[in-house]
N, C-alpha and C positions, 0 to 999 in steps of 0.2 A: 672382809665385811662382816658385820656381826649380821644374827641370823634377824633381827628389827629391821635392818637398814637391808638387807636382802627383800624381804617381804613385803615393804614399802616401795619398792622397785617394781616388785612383781606388781602390784597394786596399782601403780601407776600406768603402769605398761595396760593393763586392761580397764582403766577407767576409772579405777575405784578411789574415792577421794584419801588418805590419808591422815589429814585433818582438815579443821574447817571452821570457820568465824559464826558464831552465835547470833542471835538476835539482838543480845544483850553487847555485842562486841567482842565476847572472850573467846580466844581459840579454844578451840575442843581437839585434839590429839584422839583419832580412834585408835581403838584397842587391838591387838592382835587379833584376838579371837572372831571380832566384826571384820575385818579384812579376811582372814581364813573364810570366813561363813559366805560372805560376799563373794568371795573368789571362786569358792565352789557352786554356789550358785550360777555364775553368771560361765559354768563347762571347763574350771579348770581342775585338773587333777590332782589331787595332794593327797597326803595320809594324814592321819589323825592327828600327830603329832612332826610336822616336816620341819627338819633341820636344816641349818643355812647350806649344806653340799646340797640336798633336793630342791629347795627352792629355786638356787641357781641354776638348776638342771634344766625344771620344768620353765624358767627364766629365758635360757639359752634354746631351747626346743621352741618357744614360742617366737624367738625371733629368726630362727633360720627356716621357722614355715613362711615367715612373711618375704624372707630372701627367695623363696622358690616358687611363690603365688606367679603363676601365670599373666593375670591381669588384677588388679584394684578389685578388690570387693565390686564398686560400684565407685562412678567419677558423676558427681555434681559439681557443676560450672555455672557461674555467671553469666547472662549474655554479654556476647564482645569481650570475655577472657578468654584470649588464647593460650590456657593452662597446660600444664606439662601432666603428661603421668608416665610411672612406668613399668616395665614389662619384662618376664624373667623366662628366658628359654633355656635349653641346654648350651652348652658354651660353644661355640661357631656356627651350631643353627641358626638359620635365616628366620626373621621378626616380621612378617606383612601383617599391617595393620590397615583398617579400613573403617570407616562408620556407618552404619546404615541408619538412616533418617526413618522416623514415624510411616511417613507417607511410601517407602520404601526405596527409595533414592539412596546415592551411596556418596562418601565425601573422603577424602585421602585424608591422614593424620602425616605432618610431616615430621618427619624424625629428627631429634638432635643430639649433638655430641656427647657423649656419657663415657668418661673413663675409669669408672668404679672396676676397680679388678672382679674377676669371678670367684665366688664362694663354691667351695664343696660341702656336699651333705650327702651323706650316707654314701661316700664313694662317686658322687655324680657333679660335675662342675657345672653350674650354671652361670648364666652372663645377663647382664643388666642393659637393656634399649631404652630411651626416653623419646618419647613422640610430644609434640604440642596439636592441641586442638587448632583448628580454622579459628579464627575470628568472629565471623558470621553465621554460626549455627544456629537454628532459628531456635524458636523455645518449644520444649517436649522432650517426650519420652524417646532417645534412642539408643541404640546399639553397639559398643566397639567390639568388632572382632580382629581376634589377633591367629593366624594363621602360621605354623611353623614346621614344616615337614610334613609329616602324616596327623600333626595333632591339630586340634581346633577350640578355640575357648572362647567365651563371651561372656562381656558384664554389663551393665546398663549404662547408659550416660544421660543424665537426664539436666537441661538447660534451664534456668531459673530466670525469670527476672531480675533485674538491677534492682528496682524499687517498683511495686505496686502502683498502677497507673490510676485506681481506685481514689486513691488517699488524698491526694490534691486538690479535688472537688471537692471535699469537704473542707479542708485549709481555706481555700477561696470562698467558700459560700457555709459557714458553722451550719450546723441541724442539730435539731432537737430532739431525742425520743424517749420510748416509754417501756420498762422493764415491768414484766408482771412472770408470775409462775401461775403456767396455761392450768393446770388440774385445778387450783384456786378459783378462777375468775370463770362464773358462769351465767348462763343465759335463761330466760324464762325455757324454753325445751331444753336443756342441758339433762342429761340421765345421772345428776346428782355430782358431776365433777366434769371440769370445763373438756373441750373440744375442738379438732380441728376447724369446726364451724365458728365457735364462736370465738377463736382464732381471726379467723377474716371480719368477724362482725368487730369485732374489739378494736381489729387496725382501721375499722371505718371509722368509727369513732372518734377513736384518738385523733384520725387525720380534722376529721371534722370538726370535733370540739374543742380540741388540743393543738391542730396545726401542728401533730406528731410526724417525722417524717422517717420513723423507725420503730418496729417493735420488737424488742428484745425477751425472747422465752426463754423457760428453764429447757436444761437439755430432753430432747426429745426421744431418745435414744430406748428402745425394749428394754422390758425388766423381762421376766421369767415370760414362759410362754402362756400359763394359767395359774390360776390361783394357788397357794399364795403368793404375792406376787410384791418385790422387796419396794419400799414405798419411795427410795432418793433416789431421783434424775442420777442425781452423781454417782450412783453404784449399777449399771446399769448390766445386762448380762451382754450387748453388745452397743457400741457406737456409732455404728456403720446403718443397723437397721431400726426401724420406727417401733412405737409400743402403740398397738392397734388398740388402747385404750382410750385413747385420741380419736376414733372413730366416730361420727355424727351416723347415725346407722341410718337415721331417716333420709341421708344424702345419698346412699349406694344403691346407684341401679337396680341390683340386684334383688332390692324389695320388692320390684313390679312382679319375679319370676313367684313368689310365692301365691300360695291361692287365697281367696277374699278372705277366709277363715282367720288362717294364719296370718294374715297383714294387721288382720286387724287385734290380735290376739300382741302383735309385736309394737302396737302403737299404742294401746292400752298400756303395756309394762313400762313404756317410756314417758307417759302420762304417769302413772305411780310413783318411778323414779325421778323426774321435775318436783316434785313434790321435795325432796331431800334438797333442790336449791334453794330455798328460802328459811332453812335451818341454819343456825351457824356453829353446830358439832363439829368436830374435827370429820375428815375423810374417810371414809373406809372404802377403801379398793376394791377389794376383792369381792364383794357381792354383786359391786358395780361390774368388775372385766368378766364376772362368771355369766352374769344377766346378757350382757355384750356377746360374749364367745360363744352361748348355747345359741343365739339367734342367726350369729353367723355361720355355724356349721349348717343349720337349716340352711342359711340362703346357699352355701355352697354345695349342699346337697342337691340342688335343684337345677343345677347348671347354669351355665350363658348365654345368653344369645351368639352367634357366628362372630358379630364385629367385636362384642367385648371378650370372645375369646382369642380373637387377632389382637388385640391392642394388650391380652393378658399375656400371650406371647411372644410381643415384640418386647414386655417391660422385663421377663425372664433371661429373654437373649442378651440385652442392654447390663441387667446386673452380674449375669454370668456364671461362674461357678460360687464364688462368694454369696449369691442367693440362695445356690442349693444347698451349701454349709451347711446357712444357717436353720433351714426353714427343714433339716436332716434333723439337726439336734434337737428342734422342737418337736419335730417328729417323735424322735428316740425318747424324750421326756414325757411325753404321752402314753406311749406305748409302756414303762416302766410304771407310769402309774395306772394300770389297767383294773386293778383292783381297789382304786380308790374311791370315794363316793363322787360322783359325775354325773351330771343332768344328762347329759348323753351318753350312754351307759356302755351303747357299743360302739367298740371302736374301732372305726374301718383300717383298712390294708396301706401299711407305714406310707407306698405310693401316692395314695391319696391324703396322706397327714401331709405328706411332703406339702403335694399341692396346694393345698388348704392355707399352710403358713406363708407359699409362695405368695398366694393370693392375698391375704392378708395384707401382706406388703407393697402389694399392686395398688390397694385401697391407699392404705395409706399414705403412698405416695401420688395418686391424685388428688385427695383432701387438703393435703401439703402443698401441692401447686396450686389449688384452688384457693386456699388463705394468702398464696403470696400474689396471687392476681388480682382477689379483690383489693388489697395492703394497697398494691402499685397504682390500681383503677381509682382507689380513693383519694390517688396525689402522694403518697408516699417516695421519698425517694429514693428511698434503698428498703422498703416494704417488713418483711420478718427477716429478724436477725436470729441465726442460731447458735445457742451456745455449745459446745464440745467441752463434755466430761472429760478430765485427766486422767480418768481409766477406768476399766470394768470391774466385774464381780467375778472374783477368784475361782468360783463354781459356775461358769457362764457362758453362753454360746461362744465367744471372744477367745476366753482362757482355752477353749479348749480346741476349737479349728486353728486359732492363731499360735497356740503352744509353739510350734516351731521357732516361733521368731518372738517368743518372751523368756520373760527368767521367772519362773511361777516359785521358786523356793524364795523369794525374798517377797518381802511389801512395801507397799510404796504410802508415804505418810510424811510427817511434816515435825521438826525439832522444837523444842518448848518454845513458843513464842507466845505475844501477847493474846491471842487469841485464845489457847489453851496453852498452861504453864507445866503440862504434863507431856506434852508431845502429843502426837495424834499417829494412830495408824487407821491407813485409809484400805486396807485389806487386800491393795489390788495388785494385779502382777505388774510389772513394767515389762515394758520394749527389751528384749534384749541386744544390744547395740551393734554388735559385730554381726550375729544374725540378721537382722533385718538390713544392715548394708548387703550383707550378701545375698536378700531377696531384694535387690536393686528396689528398696523404698516401695515395693507395691503393694504389701498390706497398707504402711501408709496413706499411699494415692489416692487408694481406692475407698476407704474409710473417707479422704477428704472428697473427692468426688461426686461421690452419694448425698453427704449433709449438705453441701452447697448446690446441689441442682435445682433447690426451691427456695435459695437462701440470698437476699442481697447481701449478708452481709454474717461475719462469722465472729463470738465472741469465745475465745481458746481458754479453757476455765486455769490457771497455773501454769499460761505458757512457758513459765521458767523452766516446767518439763522438760523444754524442748535441748535445754541446754546442759541440765542436768536434775537428778530427780533423788531426792531421799526416801533411802530403802534402809529397812532393817530385818533381819531373819526372821520369816513367817514365826509367827505367832509368841514371840518377845518380843519386849518394852520397846518405844522408841529411842530412849537411853541408847540402845544398843546398834543403831543404825548410822549411817553416813551416806555419803552422795555417791553416785552413779554420774560420768560424764557422757554426755550424748555429742555426735558432729550435729552442733547445731545449723553449719552452713547447710547440710544437708537438709535435715529437718525443717529449718524455717524458710528454708530456700523453695522447698516442693510445700510449703503450705501459700506461698506467696502466685509460686507457678500456677494450682490449682484455683486459686482465687479470683488470679487474672484474668484466666479463660473464664471464669463465672461471672467476671465482672462486678463481684464483691470485694465489701470492704472488710477488713481483718482487724479486730481489736482484741489484743491480749491482757489477760490478767494478769499484772506482771508487780501483786502485792505478793511480801513476805522478804525471808533473807537472800540478797544476791549483790553480784556487783555490779559498780554503775556502768562496768561499759558492755552491761549487757542491754541495757535500754540504750543506748548507742547502736549498735549493732540493728535490732529492732524498728528503730526511729529510721536508720540510714534504708532500712527495707522498703519502706512505709508501713509498717504494722503500729497501729496506734497501741497506747500503752493507757493503764485506769488510774483516775486519781480518784480518792473518796475523800471527802471534804475532814473529815474527823483524822484520817493517818496522815496530812500533809504538812511537813514542817515546812518553814521558811531556808532556802540557800543561802541568805543574806541577812538575815534579822532575830533574833531571834525571835521564837512564837512560831502560831500558825504562817501558813504559805501566803502571800500577800495574792490577791485578785490578778493581777498580771504575772506572775511566776508560773502559774498554772503553764505544765507544756501545752501546745499546739497541737502535735500530736498525741491525742489522748481519746478518750470519753472518760469525760468527768461526771460525778453523781456525787449526793449526797451522802445515800449511805449503800447497802449491800445485802444481798440477800443472807449473809451470813450475818450480820446486826439485824436489832429491834428495828421496827418501823423508827421513823426519827420522831414522832409522838413519845413512843417509850423509850427509846434511847437518850433525848432530853431527861426523860424523867429518871433516868438510872437503872431503867429495867434489864441492862445487862449486865450489871452488878448483881442486881437482887437475883437476877436464874442463877446466874455463876454460883452465886454465894448456896443457893436452896440445892445444885447438884453437886456441890463440892467439886470444885473444878479449881478452886483456888490453892495456890501453895505457900500464899502470904495472905497477913492480914487484911480483911473485908475492906477495914476503914482505910487504912491508907491508899486500898484500889480504888474506894470512893472518893478519898479527898484528891487524888490524883486526877481521876478522871472529871470532877467537877470544876476542877482548878481549868484543867485544857479545854474542856466546853467554855468555860468564860473568856479564856484566851480567844477561842474561835468566834465566839459569840460580838465579842469587842471589836474582833479584827471587821467582822462584817459589817459592824457600825460603824467602824472609822471611815468602812469605802461608802456610806449614804446609804446601804441597801436596808435600812428600817426606816427612812424618811416620809415622812405622812404621817408614822403613827406614835404613839405615847412611847416605844420604845426608841425611838431618834435621840434621846438622851438619856437613855439607860446606860450605868457602868455595870457589866454584868460582874468585873471583879469582885469575889469576897459573898455575892446572893445565893443563897439557897436555891434549890431546884423551885422551890414554890413560889420565888419570888421575884423572877424573872419577868414574869407578867406574859401574856395570851400566846399558849403553846402556838396555836394557829397562825398568831400574827409572826411568832418565832420563825415558823416554819418557813412562811412566802419570801420573808426576806431572807433566810438562807436558800432557796432557792433562785433567788434573783441574784445572791451572789454568784451562785456558779454557771447562771446563764452570762453573767457578765466576763467570764476569764474565757482566755483565748482558745481556750480547746476545741477542736472541729467538732466535735460531740459533745453534745449533755444529754444525760440520762433523768429522768424522772422514776421513780419507783410508784406503780400506781398504791401501794399500801399506801403511800404519804399522798396522794390525792384524795383518798377516801378517810384518812384519818386513822386508820390501821392501828393497833396498838400490839396485837399479840405474833411473835416473832416466829417466822419460818423454818428455821434454824438453828441449831444452837451446834457449833461445831463441837467435835470430841462425844458428842454423846450417842446414845442408842435408843431406841422406840421404847426400850423400859424407861429409859431416863426422861426425855421429852418426846411430844408430838412432832418430830420433825417431819417437813415437807405434807403435812396433812391438814393445813389451817388455810378454812375456806376467805375471801375476802368480806370483810365485814367494814363497817365503819368503828369509829371512838366507844363508840357506845355498845359494840358490840351484835351491832344489825346485821343482817346479812346484803351484800350489795350486789345486784346482777348488772350485766353490762348494760341493759337498757334503762337505769337507774341513773346511770353516770354523768349524764346531761343534765340533772336536775340536784347534786350535789356541787353544792356553793364553794368547798375548799377546792372541788377538782379544776373548775374556772379558775381558782383565785391563783393556785400553783401554775395552771398551764398558761396562767400571763403572766405570771413573774418568771416563769421560765422561759418565754420565748426570748429569741438570738436579736441582736441589731439593735 
């Protein structure tokens, strides 16, 4: 075999793709340099220029290690599936296997015939035995124990649901919800940025005024522990814990522990910051966050009542070591900034700081729970739907605390596609597939259980990352990247398990380049996909997808946070903005012409369905029309939303920016803050006037789109 052949075999053994299909259908052959760099990032020891002999030796060593592993790294099975697994012991030694369920009871695994001959590694013969799981094991997190002579080994056994039971509720009774970037949605008393109180209030208004059954919010994950903090909710420092910037200070019980004068100062500060709510300027998180932190430090220094202290300690006990590790990371960052200009210049002992950062998470947990309770009390069937980002900041808490289960020398991103023709580097370190399995997938479980605790649903950003992730050597161009494969049966199964236990629905953002079987796997598990109007082509006829062809197991919407609001999209703002930012690799006139043609096809499809009936648009043929010749934009938007509401999809979702006629993009993929103010745009109407939550009921377009989006 040639050097290249052995290298590709070694890459395949570690789940590294040697070729992949680009978004335009072209097959990309991954370079040897990329394969070697990626393998090294996954812990494979290789010289600078390995020859075929060295590569073959490394591959053989990998296979030998698997042949003498006493137990699998972990075993993930579906409920009712009596699957088998292999164990390895010294040849001729006994192999006694038992299953310890999470409730402490035990079960037996039945041994099956296995005629594989023993193998010799380093002079020791190893035999292999096969065992079969009982087919009636309960859902949950169990343990497999292997005893052989004087040795004992164990691995995780995770039994996952065959299919989420929450899904079929909405297949039978479709529901409508609203998506919102919560930092941008403010009320009269916000401190210049949306918060948890606003989340509950917005849910109430949407339930009452729009008949919404869920509110899909941006990721609530924590950013840096103090300013300057990352603006993007999709580049957090941790995905498990929550961003304290969303705390409503006035809702914290410890406010009452302050003396009257200090309490008055706090309320006055809140009034000053609330004046920002009526401005349309970009949101500046850092001064708002600092103001909140100063008040929170003051509150924390005054102590808590015995009842509150007991609740706080119970929260710490429930979250366990992960909370302590996160708070310790935050405290250490604080100590490192001791000479930085800070309002609270006296830095307390590190144990006090750890306690402070755990307390912040306790408050976030309380206020998020209150928002969900308010949403369901208002009649929402799902309530708050959380959003799980695909990864974390490379310099953040998770990158540090979870490093044993990550691959920090590569960065997650995307190959060139229609979003960004130059590809994307998201800078996030991916899970290490093998090490995560060795850990029994507990870091994944802990993350999910915390995020789902106060959510009726979860949207998983880039759910294709549970199957494979596009990675590139850190600090190199996306063109040098390739895909790394994951055990999707384990990752998707555990997602379904934790959602089942939480009674939550799961929506996967399955946009991008993937093979069709991926959606089949997700659908079989009861995980809904995502359908965006502008991205949907018909599988049966030329042109856009027909209304009745939309997937039933999906959340369908007109737009997404990675596109401009619909009013701006119809006007071609996504073309104008990308041209201004230099993101195109081909002629902008061609881009604009193709986009205009596709929009016309979509609008004509909507007209053919009858969604413009009763308006001047009912007889309009959009093909060949310029953007400013297509009629009233609001009429177009109402008809477009009526079309989505008429699809078979179990869930349809309206963007709040569309309901108020906003035109500014929240995010332009592939750009940084120097290029565009991503994630800093407050909710405004089409004229640039700020819209508060209390204003929504008086917005005509809000009611028109809400009415058009009702199901049935």
